[in-house]
C-alpha distance (Angstrom), angle and dihedral (degrees) to the residues before:
residue distance angle dihedral
X1 . . .
X2 3.81 . .
X3 3.77 114.8 .
X4 3.75 135.3 -162.9
X5 3.81 87.0 -103.7
X6 3.77 92.4 66.1
X7 3.76 97.6 101.4
X8 3.80 125.9 161.1
X9 3.76 112.2 -113.3
X10 3.74 120.7 -156.9
X11 3.76 120.2 -173.0
X12 3.80 89.3 -9.7
X13 3.83 92.6 -61.4
X14 3.82 121.3 114.3
X15 3.81 110.1 -125.2
X16 3.78 112.8 -128.2
X17 3.77 131.3 173.5
X18 3.78 90.5 -96.9
X19 3.84 88.1 55.2
X20 3.78 88.5 63.9
X21 3.80 93.1 53.4
X22 3.80 90.9 -115.0
X23 3.79 130.8 160.1
X24 3.83 101.0 -163.5
X25 3.76 132.6 178.0
X26 3.80 118.0 -91.9
X27 3.83 118.9 -78.8
X28 3.76 113.3 -77.2
X29 3.81 118.0 -149.4
X30 3.79 122.2 -132.9
X31 3.78 108.5 -87.1
X32 3.79 93.1 20.5
X33 3.85 121.1 133.8
X34 3.81 117.9 -83.0
X35 3.75 117.9 -75.2
X36 3.72 118.3 -83.8
X37 3.77 115.1 -71.0
X38 3.85 95.1 23.9
X39 3.79 115.8 113.1
X40 3.79 116.2 -116.6
X41 3.75 117.2 -113.6
X42 3.77 95.5 -113.6
X43 3.83 104.5 179.5
X44 3.78 91.6 -23.1
X45 3.80 136.3 87.5
X46 3.77 98.5 -143.0
X47 3.80 125.3 43.9
X48 3.80 128.4 -107.9
X49 3.80 123.5 -155.3
X50 3.72 98.5 -154.5
X51 3.79 139.5 -82.6
X52 3.77 115.5 -50.8
X53 3.81 111.3 -126.9
X54 3.82 102.3 162.2
X55 3.78 123.3 24.9
X56 3.82 131.0 -169.2
X57 3.79 103.6 -148.5
X58 3.79 128.6 -164.9
X59 3.79 140.6 163.2
X60 3.82 114.7 -115.0
X61 3.78 98.3 168.3
X62 3.81 93.7 108.3
X63 3.80 94.1 49.5
X64 3.76 123.2 96.6
X65 3.80 124.5 -113.6
X66 3.83 94.0 -95.0
X67 3.77 92.7 56.4
X68 3.80 92.6 42.9
X69 3.82 90.3 49.6
X70 3.86 91.0 52.3
X71 3.82 90.7 49.0
X72 3.81 98.2 45.4
X73 3.82 91.5 49.3
X74 3.82 88.3 48.3
X75 3.78 87.8 50.2
X76 3.81 89.5 54.2
X77 3.81 94.6 52.4
X78 3.83 93.2 43.5
X79 3.77 97.7 43.1
X80 3.84 93.6 48.3
X81 3.83 86.4 75.2
X82 3.81 94.1 41.3
X83 3.82 129.9 -28.0
X84 3.77 106.3 -98.3
X85 3.89 106.7 138.1
X86 3.78 123.9 73.4
X87 3.81 124.9 172.8
X88 3.81 134.4 -160.2
X89 3.79 112.2 -140.1
X90 3.81 102.3 171.6
X91 3.77 133.4 78.1
X92 3.80 100.3 158.5
X93 3.79 132.7 132.6
X94 3.81 93.0 -86.5
X95 3.79 93.0 55.5
X96 3.75 127.2 -115.9
X97 3.80 113.9 -40.4
X98 3.77 90.1 -166.1
X99 3.85 91.4 58.0
X100 3.80 90.8 47.7
X101 3.78 89.8 62.1
X102 3.79 94.9 40.8
X103 3.78 96.6 84.0
X104 3.80 90.5 54.9
X105 3.78 91.4 62.7
X106 3.80 91.0 75.9
X107 3.84 89.9 -141.4
X108 3.77 127.9 135.6
X109 3.81 105.3 -107.8
X110 3.79 131.8 -146.7
X111 3.79 116.0 -174.1
X112 3.75 120.4 -145.7
X113 3.82 123.2 -159.9
X114 3.82 96.3 -152.6
X115 3.77 114.3 44.5
X116 3.82 95.5 -164.8
X117 3.79 89.4 60.1
X118 3.80 86.2 72.1
X119 3.80 89.1 71.0
X120 3.79 89.2 70.8
X121 3.79 91.0 46.2
X122 3.82 91.8 56.5
X123 3.80 99.7 27.7
X124 3.77 91.9 116.5
X125 3.81 91.8 63.1
X126 3.81 97.8 59.0
X127 3.81 127.0 66.6
X128 3.83 94.5 -147.1
X129 3.77 138.7 -83.4
X130 3.76 139.2 -40.2
X131 3.80 104.3 -145.6
X132 3.83 117.4 -135.2
X133 3.77 123.8 -144.3
X134 3.84 111.4 -121.1
X135 3.83 88.8 -156.4
X136 3.83 92.8 55.0
X137 3.79 111.0 52.2
X138 3.82 92.9 -172.0
X139 3.79 88.7 62.6
X140 3.79 84.1 80.6
X141 3.80 90.0 69.5
X142 3.78 94.3 43.7
X143 3.80 88.0 49.4
X144 3.83 89.7 51.8
X145 3.77 91.1 52.1
X146 3.82 91.2 48.3
X147 3.85 91.1 45.3
X148 3.81 89.0 59.8
X149 3.79 92.9 46.2
X150 3.85 95.7 45.7
X151 3.83 103.2 33.3
X152 3.75 90.0 -115.8
X153 3.79 138.7 128.3
X154 3.79 126.2 -115.8
X155 3.77 110.6 -119.0
X156 3.79 146.5 149.8
X157 3.78 119.6 -102.7
X158 3.80 88.5 -110.3
X159 3.82 92.3 54.6
X160 3.85 91.5 47.2
X161 3.79 89.3 54.4
X162 3.83 94.4 44.0
X163 3.79 94.1 50.5
X164 3.82 98.4 35.8
X165 3.80 96.1 -115.9
X166 3.75 116.5 162.0
X167 3.81 115.4 -129.1
X168 3.83 112.7 -105.2
X169 3.81 92.4 175.1
X170 3.82 133.9 -6.6
X171 3.77 116.5 -147.4
X172 3.77 96.8 179.2
X173 3.79 111.7 123.2
X174 3.77 92.3 3.4
X175 3.81 99.9 107.5
X176 3.80 135.8 45.9
X177 3.78 109.4 -109.8
X178 3.81 90.7 -147.5
X179 3.81 96.8 49.4
X180 3.77 109.6 67.0
X181 3.83 95.5 165.1
X182 3.79 90.9 55.5
X183 3.82 90.2 56.4
X184 3.84 91.2 54.9
X185 3.80 92.7 41.2
X186 3.77 88.7 57.9
X187 3.77 90.5 50.2
X188 3.79 92.0 47.6
X189 3.79 90.6 51.3
X190 3.84 99.9 43.6
X191 3.81 108.1 21.4
X192 3.80 107.1 29.7
X193 3.86 93.5 69.2
X194 3.82 88.6 60.1
X195 3.78 97.8 43.3
X196 3.78 125.3 98.0
X197 3.79 117.9 -102.1
X198 3.81 96.6 -140.6
X199 3.79 91.9 100.8
X200 3.74 145.7 -18.9
X201 3.82 121.3 -134.8
X202 3.81 134.3 -143.7
X203 3.83 111.4 -163.6
X204 3.78 130.9 159.2
X205 3.78 108.9 -115.3
X206 3.81 92.2 -143.3
X207 3.78 141.7 24.9
X208 3.80 134.1 -160.3
X209 3.82 117.9 -118.6
X210 3.75 120.9 -162.7
X211 3.80 116.0 -118.1
X212 3.84 110.8 -128.0
X213 3.78 121.3 -121.0
X214 3.81 99.1 27.8
X215 3.80 110.6 151.0
X216 3.87 115.7 -144.5
X217 3.78 127.7 -163.9
X218 3.79 116.7 -146.1
X219 3.80 110.0 -120.9
X220 3.79 103.5 172.3
X221 3.84 138.3 -7.3
X222 3.79 136.1 -175.0
X223 3.80 106.2 -138.0
X224 3.79 99.3 -171.9
X225 3.79 129.3 63.5
X226 3.80 107.6 -98.0
X227 3.84 117.5 173.0
X228 3.78 102.0 155.1
X229 3.79 103.6 64.4
X230 3.81 89.4 -110.8
X231 3.81 91.8 135.7
X232 3.78 93.8 53.2
X233 3.77 114.6 138.1
X234 3.80 142.2 123.6
X235 3.77 108.5 -86.4
X236 3.79 125.5 -164.7
X237 3.83 107.6 -132.1
X238 3.77 111.6 -163.1
X239 3.82 109.8 -144.9
X240 3.79 95.1 171.7
X241 3.83 93.6 108.0
X242 3.79 87.3 67.6
X243 3.86 89.2 62.6
X244 3.80 95.7 60.1
X245 3.75 101.9 72.6
X246 3.81 93.8 100.3
X247 3.82 95.4 -132.5
X248 3.81 120.7 108.1
X249 3.79 107.9 -84.6
X250 3.80 129.8 -158.9
X251 3.85 103.6 171.2
X252 3.79 147.2 6.4
X253 3.81 120.1 -137.8
X254 3.83 118.4 -146.3
X255 3.82 117.6 -164.5
X256 3.78 126.6 -163.8
X257 3.84 120.8 -160.8
X258 3.78 144.2 158.0
X259 3.80 110.2 -83.1
X260 3.81 92.2 -151.1
X261 3.76 104.5 24.1
X262 3.81 98.4 -164.1
X263 3.81 105.8 86.5
X264 3.83 109.4 38.0
X265 3.85 104.2 -110.1
X266 3.72 104.2 111.5
X267 3.75 134.0 153.4
X268 3.78 116.2 -37.0
X269 3.82 121.8 -167.6
X270 3.85 123.7 -163.9
X271 3.83 101.4 176.6
X272 3.76 141.4 -6.2
X273 3.85 131.6 -153.3
X274 3.81 118.8 177.7
X275 3.78 120.5 -167.5
X276 3.85 133.2 -179.5
X277 3.82 130.0 -146.4
X278 3.81 109.1 -41.6
X279 3.80 95.1 14.7
X280 3.75 102.0 -72.6
X281 3.81 104.5 161.6
X282 3.80 116.1 -123.4
X283 3.83 100.1 169.7
X284 3.77 139.8 3.1
X285 3.81 124.0 173.6
X286 3.79 150.0 135.9
X287 3.81 116.1 -128.8
X288 3.76 116.2 -100.4
X289 3.80 94.6 27.5
X290 3.80 130.3 107.8
X291 3.82 88.0 -108.0
X292 3.82 89.5 65.9
X293 3.82 95.6 54.0
X294 3.82 99.6 81.2
X295 3.79 90.7 54.4
X296 3.82 102.3 39.1
X297 3.84 101.8 100.0
X298 3.78 97.3 169.8
X299 3.77 121.9 7.4
X300 3.86 102.2 145.1
X301 3.84 92.3 106.5
X302 3.79 95.1 50.3
X303 3.78 140.1 64.8
X304 3.77 139.8 -143.6
X305 3.83 113.7 -120.4
X306 3.75 133.8 -151.4
X307 3.82 92.4 -92.8
X308 3.80 92.9 60.3
X309 3.75 87.4 -100.2
X310 3.78 129.6 137.7
X311 3.82 115.7 -139.7
X312 3.77 138.4 -179.9
X313 3.79 116.2 -159.1
X314 3.75 133.7 -168.7
X315 3.80 131.6 3.7
X316 3.76 93.3 -51.0
X317 3.82 99.7 41.2
X318 3.84 119.8 100.4
X319 3.78 142.8 126.1
X320 3.79 132.3 -154.9
X321 3.81 130.4 -150.8
X322 3.78 123.6 -159.4
X323 3.82 117.9 -149.8
X324 3.82 119.3 -170.8
X325 3.80 114.6 -131.1
X326 3.82 118.6 -143.5
X327 3.75 115.2 -131.3
X328 3.77 114.3 -88.3
X329 3.83 94.3 19.5
X330 3.85 111.0 155.5
X331 3.80 101.6 176.5
X332 3.83 129.1 38.7
X333 3.82 124.1 178.9
X334 3.79 130.3 178.9
X335 3.83 117.4 -157.5
X336 3.75 104.0 -156.3
X337 3.77 129.6 -177.9
X338 3.82 96.3 -139.5
X339 3.76 137.4 170.8
X340 3.83 148.5 158.4
X341 3.82 122.7 32.9
X342 3.76 101.0 -17.1
X343 3.81 132.7 174.0
X344 3.81 112.9 -175.3
X345 3.80 121.8 -169.8
X346 3.85 134.6 171.3
X347 3.76 137.9 -152.8
X348 3.82 139.6 165.1
X349 3.83 94.9 -138.8
X350 3.77 122.2 87.4
X351 3.84 99.1 -107.0
X352 3.79 100.2 -160.7
X353 3.78 141.4 29.2
X354 3.79 129.6 -149.8
X355 3.82 121.9 -124.8
X356 3.81 137.9 156.1
X357 3.87 117.7 -66.9
X358 3.89 103.7 -125.9
X359 3.81 103.1 -180.0
X360 3.83 125.8 121.8
X361 3.80 91.1 0.8
X362 3.80 92.2 119.1
X363 3.79 89.9 65.7
X364 3.79 94.2 43.3
X365 3.81 93.3 49.9
X366 3.78 93.2 44.6
X367 3.85 88.7 50.4
X368 3.81 92.1 48.3
X369 3.79 86.3 -130.8
X370 3.85 130.0 158.4
X371 3.80 119.8 -107.8
X372 3.81 124.9 -148.6
X373 3.82 137.7 167.1
X374 3.78 107.9 -161.3
X375 3.82 125.4 159.4
X376 3.82 105.5 -130.1
X377 3.84 96.0 -123.5
X378 3.76 137.6 71.8
X379 3.85 120.5 -3.1
X380 3.81 92.3 -16.6
X381 3.79 89.8 50.7
X382 3.81 89.6 53.3
X383 3.79 88.6 51.2
X384 3.80 91.5 48.6
X385 3.83 88.1 53.0
X386 3.80 90.4 51.4
X387 3.80 90.5 49.5
X388 3.81 96.5 47.7
X389 3.80 92.2 44.8
X390 3.83 89.5 66.3
X391 3.82 94.8 61.7
X392 3.75 126.2 81.1
X393 3.84 120.4 -107.2
X394 3.87 114.2 -80.4
X395 3.83 92.3 23.4
X396 3.82 103.5 144.2
X397 3.78 120.8 -119.5
X398 3.80 102.2 -148.8
X399 3.80 125.6 -161.7
X400 3.83 120.5 27.5
X401 3.79 145.2 -84.1
X402 3.82 134.2 -94.6
X403 3.87 122.0 -104.4
X404 3.80 97.2 39.5
X405 3.81 111.3 -126.6
X406 3.80 98.5 14.8
X407 3.77 88.1 42.9
X408 3.77 91.1 50.7
X409 3.80 94.8 52.5
X410 3.78 95.2 42.5
X411 3.80 95.9 39.4
X412 3.78 97.8 47.4
X413 3.82 90.6 44.7
X414 3.88 92.1 50.7
X415 3.78 90.8 47.3
X416 3.82 90.8 48.8
X417 3.79 90.9 51.8
X418 3.79 87.6 57.9
X419 3.82 94.0 46.3
X420 3.80 92.4 -107.1
X421 3.79 123.2 135.9
X422 3.82 122.8 -149.4
X423 3.83 124.9 -126.6
X424 3.84 109.7 -168.7
X425 3.82 104.1 -139.8
X426 3.77 108.1 137.9
X427 3.81 91.8 120.0
X428 3.81 96.7 32.8
X429 3.78 106.3 122.8
X430 3.79 131.1 -152.7
X431 3.81 92.2 4.5
X432 3.82 93.1 159.5
X433 3.83 87.3 62.5
X434 3.78 100.0 39.6
X435 3.83 93.7 48.4
X436 3.79 90.2 62.5
X437 3.81 101.5 44.1
X438 3.80 108.1 114.5
X439 3.82 114.2 -130.9
X440 3.78 137.8 163.8
X441 3.79 106.7 -111.5
X442 3.78 113.9 -168.9
X443 3.81 115.9 -130.0
X444 3.78 90.1 -171.7
X445 3.82 116.4 114.6
X446 3.82 110.5 -128.6
X447 3.82 115.5 -99.9
X448 3.84 107.8 -104.0
X449 3.78 116.2 -128.2
X450 3.76 114.3 -120.0
X451 3.79 114.0 -97.7
X452 3.79 137.5 -170.6
X453 3.79 119.6 -152.8
X454 3.82 112.4 -123.5
X455 3.80 134.5 164.4
X456 3.75 95.1 -87.2
X457 3.74 138.7 119.0
X458 3.82 105.9 -103.2
X459 3.79 114.4 -154.4
X460 3.82 125.0 -170.8
X461 3.80 119.2 -173.4
X462 3.79 117.2 -145.1
X463 3.80 123.0 -169.5
X464 3.79 109.5 -147.6
X465 3.83 135.6 -150.9
X466 3.80 95.7 67.6
X467 3.77 93.8 132.0
X468 3.75 86.0 65.2
X469 3.85 107.6 92.3
X470 3.82 92.9 -162.3
X471 3.80 90.3 51.9
X472 3.82 88.6 54.2
X473 3.79 89.8 49.4
X474 3.82 98.2 43.9
X475 3.80 124.8 10.1
X476 3.88 94.2 30.5
X477 3.79 90.4 53.5
X478 3.82 91.0 51.5
X479 3.83 94.9 51.4
X480 3.81 93.1 36.2
X481 3.79 87.9 63.2
X482 3.82 91.3 56.5
X483 3.84 106.9 120.8
X484 3.81 89.9 -135.8
X485 3.82 90.5 66.0
X486 3.81 110.1 111.8
X487 3.77 96.8 30.5
X488 3.85 91.3 95.4
X489 3.83 130.7 34.5
X490 3.85 107.6 -100.9
X491 3.77 134.2 171.9
X492 3.82 112.5 -139.8
X493 3.78 116.7 -159.6
X494 3.76 115.1 -141.5
X495 3.79 134.6 167.0
X496 3.82 115.7 -104.2
X497 3.84 84.2 -151.0
X498 3.83 86.4 75.6
X499 3.80 82.1 84.9
X500 3.81 84.1 74.8
X501 3.81 105.1 25.2
X502 3.86 98.6 39.2
X503 3.81 115.7 1.2
X504 3.83 91.7 168.7
X505 3.82 90.6 52.7
X506 3.79 93.3 54.0
X507 3.80 92.5 42.5
X508 3.82 89.4 53.1
X509 3.81 92.1 55.3
X510 3.81 91.3 45.8
X511 3.78 93.3 47.8
X512 3.84 97.7 45.6
X513 3.85 97.9 40.2
X514 3.81 114.7 121.1
X515 3.83 124.8 -140.7
X516 3.80 86.6 -92.6
X517 3.81 95.1 53.5
X518 3.79 119.7 85.5
X519 3.83 122.8 -177.3
X520 3.83 111.2 -143.6
X521 3.76 129.5 179.1
X522 3.83 115.5 -89.5
X523 3.79 121.8 -130.9
X524 2.98 117.0 -19.6
X525 3.82 112.1 -25.8
X526 3.80 129.9 -79.8
X527 3.76 92.0 10.2
X528 3.84 133.1 -8.5
X529 3.79 112.4 -71.4
X530 3.82 147.0 138.3
X531 3.79 102.4 -115.9
X532 3.84 95.8 -162.2
X533 3.80 88.8 61.2
X534 3.77 93.9 58.4
X535 3.78 118.0 106.4
X536 3.79 112.6 -103.7
X537 3.80 91.9 -118.2
X538 3.84 93.6 53.9
X539 3.79 104.8 37.9
X540 3.82 93.8 88.4
X541 3.86 89.8 54.3
X542 3.81 89.1 59.7
X543 3.80 97.2 44.9
X544 3.82 90.6 44.9
X545 3.84 87.6 52.0
X546 3.78 89.4 48.3
X547 3.74 92.8 49.1
X548 3.77 91.6 53.3
X549 3.76 93.5 52.2
X550 3.79 94.6 43.1
X551 3.79 90.4 53.8
X552 3.80 90.0 46.3
X553 3.82 91.2 52.9
X554 3.78 102.8 36.7
X555 3.80 97.6 -115.9
X556 3.84 126.7 137.4
X557 3.80 104.5 167.2
X558 3.78 125.7 71.5
X559 3.80 135.5 -164.5
X560 3.81 105.6 -146.0
X561 3.80 142.7 -170.7
X562 3.77 131.7 -155.5
X563 3.81 130.6 -173.8
X564 3.85 121.4 -71.5
X565 3.77 115.8 -101.8
X566 3.81 122.0 -102.1
X567 3.83 91.6 -96.9
X568 3.80 89.9 53.6
X569 3.84 92.4 -132.8
X570 3.83 99.4 101.7
X571 3.74 146.6 3.8
X572 3.82 135.8 -84.3
X573 3.83 111.0 -114.9
X574 3.77 118.8 -126.1
X575 3.77 112.3 -90.1
X576 3.76 127.9 -142.3
X577 3.80 93.0 -95.0
X578 3.82 92.8 59.9
X579 3.81 99.0 42.4
X580 3.83 91.8 45.1
X581 3.78 89.6 53.9
X582 3.82 90.8 51.0
X583 3.76 89.3 47.9
X584 3.78 94.5 49.3
X585 3.80 97.4 46.1
X586 3.81 108.3 27.6
X587 3.81 138.8 52.2
X588 3.83 92.7 -124.2
X589 3.76 118.6 151.6
X590 3.82 96.3 -178.6
X591 3.80 145.1 3.1
X592 3.79 126.9 -144.4
X593 3.81 105.6 -160.9
X594 3.78 122.9 -158.8
X595 3.83 102.4 -106.8
X596 3.83 107.0 134.3
X597 3.82 96.3 -156.4
X598 3.79 96.2 65.5
X599 3.83 95.5 -137.8
X600 3.86 98.3 115.5
X601 3.80 119.9 100.0
X602 3.80 124.4 154.3
X603 3.74 140.7 149.6
X604 3.77 122.5 -147.7
X605 3.83 131.0 166.5
X606 3.83 87.7 -4.4
X607 3.84 94.9 -58.6
X608 3.82 117.6 115.7
X609 3.85 115.3 -139.9
X610 3.76 121.4 -163.0
X611 3.78 128.1 -179.0
X612 3.76 117.4 -128.1
X613 3.77 125.4 -115.9
X614 3.83 114.7 -136.2
X615 3.81 113.0 -168.0
X616 3.80 120.7 -173.6
X617 3.75 124.9 -119.9
X618 3.83 130.6 17.7
X619 3.75 137.5 -96.4
X620 3.80 116.2 6.7
X621 3.79 92.4 4.5
X622 3.75 91.9 56.2
X623 3.88 89.9 45.2
X624 3.82 90.7 50.7
X625 3.82 91.0 51.5
X626 3.80 89.8 54.1
X627 3.84 90.6 49.6
X628 3.80 90.7 50.1
X629 3.78 90.4 48.6
X630 3.81 91.9 58.5
X631 3.80 98.9 42.2
X632 3.77 94.2 109.8
X633 3.79 98.0 38.4
X634 3.80 123.5 129.6
X635 3.83 104.8 -108.0
X636 3.79 90.7 -155.8
X637 3.81 92.8 64.7
X638 3.85 135.1 50.9
X639 3.81 119.8 -100.6
X640 3.78 129.4 -153.1
X641 3.80 131.8 -147.2
X642 3.84 123.7 -178.1
X643 3.79 97.8 -161.5
X644 3.81 117.9 -158.4
X645 3.81 120.6 -139.0
X646 3.84 122.3 -156.8
X647 3.80 104.2 -123.2
X648 3.81 93.2 -158.5
X649 3.81 99.5 53.9
X650 3.84 104.6 25.3
X651 3.78 130.3 76.3
X652 3.87 130.4 -170.1
X653 3.81 85.6 -100.4
X654 3.81 90.1 60.0
X655 3.82 91.2 47.7
X656 3.82 90.9 50.2
X657 3.79 90.5 49.8
X658 3.82 90.9 55.4
X659 3.79 93.0 44.8
X660 3.80 89.6 53.8
X661 3.78 89.9 58.3
X662 3.81 94.3 51.8
X663 3.77 106.8 97.4
X664 3.80 128.1 166.0
X665 2.99 128.8 -0.8
X666 3.85 92.1 25.7
X667 3.78 125.6 90.8
X668 3.83 121.7 -179.3
X669 3.83 113.3 -143.3
X670 3.80 139.3 171.7
X671 3.78 116.6 -96.3
X672 3.83 94.7 -107.7
X673 3.79 90.8 52.8
X674 3.80 89.2 44.9
X675 3.83 94.2 57.4
X676 3.82 91.7 41.0
X677 3.82 89.2 57.1
X678 3.79 90.8 41.9
X679 3.77 90.6 56.4
X680 3.81 90.7 48.9
X681 3.77 90.3 50.8
């Protein structure tokens, strides 16, 4: 276990706050009120910084990560006093989501053509710059924490010189690039005592950005849908064509993607051996091991699975290896243990660059919160435990975890064991503005249509991801605007914590919902959590918090998660302790638990719990999976299927297409009708 004695030593000297040239607020004891300048959480879990009345708006989408980091930390310092800065981060095919929400703020807007000019406009509100270390990526997070504590911006030394910012603190050379835990131990020792306790944040210090104009050659592709590893074998991938360009060559880049991108079963790699010419070995590794690290060029959009395999699922999932090429090499072959729906491409140009990750830092800086990025396993997992143990129960962990899927399961479980709920916000933009926008949120539960129980197969579709604030801000708005929405009954998971983080967002969805749209609580209440992992003495605090937010937002159904089972191939059902706590403290009428196989159905303390069914594919493939699922049903009794919908790859048009294929004995109903009929059955 990490202790307070675990200080980073550089050059034999112990780093202390004074060694950084800091003038920090006085020590704040555990359980003390928020640091000076941070609004108290009166009646709310997450802070607001006031109503925006006038906003300076600018597009930052063309700026690099260093400039965006400078501006979002400036935004945090400025907006803590009153929300006045708002940035546009998108320039994609679907338009700018940030600008779509801008009109709903009700503020007078002034657009600025050059975002960095706003630094001069608000120069008087910042004390200077905290300088990041380009050799220590995690210094970006320490600099963010310090920016909140010192009313500074996070910047490079070059930016500070260019914009005439005095140095508040210089992190260059202060931390060991090879000892990430030591960097965060130092922060925990010296900065945590001075941080506010309203929240703790987990943000990646860096991101990868694709380099435009890179030309890829297709090496291999799976053309059929394979989701069961049945095509697994070692394939010889010939990379020799990349050696014939004539120009000097130092490396070949090999990218693995999902050949379909719409169902989450992309390329999976179990081992790699690369040889040159007469068999000289260049690389040999298993994913997830130390031997892989020198060759993993870009793995941020991939995960390591339980079979020591690296995989990249969906349209945004991929990973890239970089293999050095010895001078004079004429033949290069990669022997890859490869399966599922793979697309493999190669290039000789570095396809991505690494730069600071700027998102959500306005809210963290304004809150004077501490920022970490700790994989929830091994030594960093122990340090994450030490960090979370210092916060009071129901303190939100905002942001996300490293290592995608494995990080999600491990991170949420560790947080739950400390009585901490998770609020996914790492791509939630302009939070300091949206949290203060006044909006009329309805606390009225939707009127339930009348229903009569018959011997039919009742299906209710539930779109997931609603616990994810950035999904509610971005992807949900995109698919919500699909003209097909409203033609079929659908349950839309949303976070009741939008009442704090984005009241106008939640009010928009309430106001524009059709009779076929039902907003239900996303996993697993007031923040994403695994209730069974909560300590006995703190579970009631979470369900009471959930009850308060459900009543405030007019929701009485929840989509919920629990930990994975010991074998890792399924989920642990809710026990009596958990459901009884929900029943005692919330208005819930039903729980859909993540289950995937659809064979869970219980009733405890008056609350029915049903496991979801998660078929693969769309259209006829999805319909056929539903038909297969009911092959053995009793035709003299009703049946119930809580069908899960992938929020990232489906649209209302896709749902309507499936519903049109469901003939007798199926009937699609809203979630409230579904649970009413389930109780009757």
